[in-house]
N, C-alpha and C positions, 0 to 999 in steps of 0.2 A: 773575297775571302770565304772559305768553306767552313761551315759548322756542321758537325755530326751530332745528332740527338737520339736518345733512346726513350721509348714510351713507358708509361707506368701501368699500374694495375687497371684492368678493364679493357685493355687493348687486345687481350688474347681471345681467340675464337677456336671452336673445335676443329682439329685437323690442320691448323695453320702451318705446322712444320712439315707436313707430309711431302710437299715438293722439294723442300730443302734437303731431304735425306739423299737425293740424287747428286748433290754437290760433293765432289771429292773431299774427304776429311770431315765433313759436317757430322755424319752419324757417329764417327769415331769420337769426336769431341763430346757429343751428347752422351755417349756411352760412358766415357771417362767421368764427365761431370755428374752423371747419374750415380756413379760409385761415390763420388765426393759428397754429393748432397743427400744420398740415401733415398732418392726418388727415381722412378723409372721415367726419365724425361722424354724418351722416345715414345713411350706409351701415352703419356699425358699430352704430348704435342701432336699426336697423330690419331689416336683411337678414343681417347676419353671424351665424354660428353661435356656440355656447357656447365652442368651442375658440378661435375668433378673438378673442373679447372677454375671454377669460381672460388674454391677453397683457398684462403689466403696462403696457407702453408704450401700449397702446390703452385698457385698462380705466380707467386713472386720468384721462386727459383726458375720456373719455366720462362718467364719474361727475361730475366737476366741472362740465362743461357742463350736464348734466342737472339738477344741484342748483341752479345759478344760474338757468337758464332757467325751471325750474318755480317757483322763488321769484318771479321777475319776473312770471310769469303770474298770481300771486296778487294782485298789487297794481297799481292803475291808473297808478302813477307810477314808472317803472323806476329813476329816479335815487335813489329812496328805498330800493329793494331790501328787504333784511331789516328794516332799521330802520323803514321804513314810517311816516314822520312820527312816530316815537316809540311806535308800537304795540307793537313787540317789545321785551320787557324784557331778553332775552339771546339770544345765538346760540352754537352750538357745532357741531363736526363731528368725526366719528370718523376718525382717520387722514387719508387724502387728503380727506375731507369737510371738514376744517378749512380747506382752501384755499377751498372754496366759501363757508364761513362768513366768512372774512376778506374775501372780495370783497363779500359781502352787507352786511357791517358798514362797508364803505367804506374798508378799510385799503389794498386794492389794487384796481385796475380789473379788470374781467372779462378784458380782453385780457392784462394782466399775469398774472392767474391762469392763463390758458390756456397762456401761454409757460412759466411756472414749472412747471405740472403736466406739460407735455410733456417738459421736461427732467428733472423728477423721475422720471417713469415710465421714460424712456429710460435714465437713469443707474442706477435701481434694477434694471432688467432686466439691464443690463450687470454690476452687482455680483452679482446672483443667479446669473449664468451661470458665475461663477468656481468656486463650490462647490455641489454639489447640496444644496439646503436646502428647507425647507417649514415649514408651520404646522399645528398640530392643536388644535382646540377641545376643552376639557375642561369638560364639563357636569355640575354637581353635585359631590358629595363635600365633605369638610371642607376649608375653604380652606387652613388651615395644612398639612394633609397633602398637598393638591394641590401647593402651592408646594414642599414638601420633596421630593416625588417628581420634580417638574420639575428641580430642582437636582441631584438624584441622578443623573439621566440627562444632565447637562451641557447642559440646555436653558435657555432664557430665557422668563420670563412676559411675552411681548411685548405682549399686550393683557390688561389686567385690566378686564373689562367690567362687573363687578358682576352682581347677580342670579344668582350661582352659575356664572358663565362666565369662565374664564381661557383664554387662548390660549398654548400652548407653541410655541416656534420654535427651530429649529436645523438641524443636518445631517439628511439623510434616514436615515442610519444610526442616529443617536441617537433620532430620532422612531420608527423601527421598534422599537427596544428598549423605548422608552416605551410603545408600543402593546401590547407583550407583557407589560408590567409596570406597568400604570397604577395610579393611586390607587384605593383601595377606594371603592365606591359611586359612581363617576363613569363617565360615558359619554364616549368619545373619538370625534371626527369630524374626519377630514382636511379641510382647507380648500382650495378651488380657487384657490390663489395660487401664484405662480411662485418664491417664495423666502422666506427668513426675514426678513421686514420688521421694522423696529423693533428690530434687534439689531446687534451689532458687524459682522455680515456686510455691512451697508450703509455701512460707513465711507467707501469711495471715493466713493459718491454724495453724501455729506454734504460732502466736501471740494470737489467741483465745484459743488454748489448754492450753497455759501457764497460762492464767487467770483461766480457769476451774480447772486446776490441783491443785491450791492453796487450794481447799476445799476437796481434797482427802486424807483420812487417810492412812498412810503407816506403814509398819513394816520392820525391817531389814530382808533380805532373810534368810530362814531356810536352804538353801543349796546354793552352789556357783551359782551365776547367771552371765553368760558371756555376755558382752555387745556387741551389733552390732557396736557401734561406733568405737571401737578399740580392741576388743577381751579381754578387761580387766575383771577381776572378781570384781564385785561391791558388797560391803558389806552393804552400807547404803541405806535404803529404799527410802529416799527423793532423793538421787542421782539417783537411778534407775528410779524414776518417771521423774526427770528432763531430763534424757537421752531419755526416751520414747517420751517426747514432742519434744526435739531437733531432734530426729531421723527422723521426718517427712520431714525435708528439708536437712538432711545430708546423705551422702552415707552410704550404708550398707556394712560393711567389714566382710562378712561371712568367707572369707579366713582367717582372723585373729582369728575369733571364732574357726574355726577348728584347727588352730595352738595351741590355748589355750587348747582345748580338748586333743590334743596330749600331750602337756606339763603336763597336770594334770594326765596323765596316763590312759586315757580312753581305755577300752577294748571293750566296746559295746555302740552303739548309737541306741536309739529307737526313732522313729519319730511317733508322734501321728497323728490322722486322721485330714485331708485327706493326708495320708502319701505317700512318694515316691520320692519327689523332693530332700529333704535334705539327705536322705539315698543314693540316687544316687550320689550326690556330694561327700559324705563321702567315698563311695566305690572307687572313683577315686583318692581322695586326701589323704586318711588316710589308707594306706596299712597296713594290719594286724589287723585293728579294725573291729570287726564284726558289722553288722547293722541289724535292724529289722524295717520294715515298717508296722505299725498298720493300715491296710486299712479297714478292716471290723471286726465286732464282732466275726466272725469265727476265727480270729487270736488271740483272747484274751488268750486262754490257752497257746498257743505257746509263746505269748509275756510274760506271767508270768514266763514261764520256762527260757526265755531269761533274764529276770530281775534277777531271782534267780542265774543264772550263773554269771552275771556281777555285782551283788550288792556289795556295799562297804564291805571290810573285817570285819568280825564279825557280819554282818547283812545278811548273805546269807541263813538264815533259811526260812521256808515256808512263802509265802505271806499271809497266813491266820493268822500269828502271830499278836497279838494285840500290840498297842503302849505300851511303858513302863508304862505310867500312864496318868490319866486325872484328871482335876480339877473340883470340884463342887464349884460354886461361889455363892455369895450373890446377888440376883437380886435387892435388896433394901438395903438402909442404915438403921441402927438401932442397936438394941442389939440382939446378937445371943444367942439362947438357944439350946444346943446340945440335940439330941435324945438319944436313948438307945444304938445305935450302937457304936462299939469301933474298934480299930485297930485289924485287923485279921478277922473281921466279913465278911461274904459273903453277897453281896447285890443282890437282884433281881431288874429288871428294875422298875423304878418309885417308889423306896423305899424312904419313908420320913426319912430324916436324921437330920433335925434341923428346927427351926423356927427363923424368924427374926421379932422382934417387933419394929415397928416404929410409933410413934404418936398414940399409942393405937391400931393400926392394926397389926394383926398377919399374917405373910406370911410363908407358909410352903415351905421348901426347899427339893427337891427330887433329888436323883441320877437317871438320865434318863436311864442308862445302867447297866447291871449286871457287877459285879466285886468284888474285895477284897479290903477292906479299908487298905491303907498303913499308913496314919497318919492324925490326925486333925492338922490344921494349926492355930486354934484359941482355946481359952478356953471358957467355959460356962460363959455367962454374958459379954463377950467382946463387945465393940462397933465395928461395921464393916461398911465399905463404900460400895456403890453399885459396884458390880463387883469384890469385894475382894475375893480371894480364901479362901475357908473354909476347904476343905477336898481333899486329894489326894487318887485316886482310881486306882487300877490296873485292867484294863478291862479283863474279862474272856470270853466275848461273842462278838457278832457282834457290831461294833460301826458305823453302817450305818448312 
């Protein structure tokens, strides 16, 4: 079983998106999402220095955009994203990466993800500015002793990443004392983040995000989505969004996510760009599970081979295979009049298949992609509503 995962803040490095701009459609998506997010993502992903992309309000949208766009580059049918016609058995994301995972699973649109993460980053940066706070990775040591020492210094285990890695978060004063009196047998490394994320210091950001989230349209995940909160597989789209909001001030339990991946029978874990952090954890914690870090577009062909090897049973055919079917819908309400095409007919791109008459206006309906008609879902002369499915088509060409 294949699992796709998206990394969190700190995975970004200067210029990491430069080679990706050569992938067809990648730069176009970044340009569009730049307009959506109000940030020049192309600049920040290619030209900005380390200090600039450390800024929470920049780093978070940049990472989500990179995760979604690199996942789309893997599959020939963007609307399938991570779920890829059933190929991916589960998705997950570490901290802000969970937003990319939610978009890939179809819970929220890419545009909604970019607006949400823009506000998340902005609000978390504002919250972090109130009190000087930070985060320190604790590598190794006895787990119970590490947690006890973190509590002793009034810190929070904000990330429990498994594989012997826990991240302590709190005020810079408490972190300094912790640095002088750390747990035995452990190495401490200050993280390049601007605040104590996933702690009570982010409370004001949660309050504002909760208000904004009320206006976001969600769908239930199209594949298993494993939650940072407790490693649970969440099936309800609104619950996924609620957890994304609460996650800002709650600890990330990536250790439990990895346990769930194992329980689900994962055989391969693929990390989207900027990859390396989560596959590193998986190598240490999930013995026998193969990993793949999608770092540059040079890795795409090998990544597709990895996907084919670990795809869900019954779906291990070529990645060039089309989705089972697509819908042609009515863009307007009114009365539908079917064209001359019938079940079994082959369609060329932009073939007119029907018209919808509404208040005297005639609207031509076209099938945007080539394929074979499976069945009509309406009869000639039926009343239809805006967005109502009219026709099922089996794609036979590219569904870019």
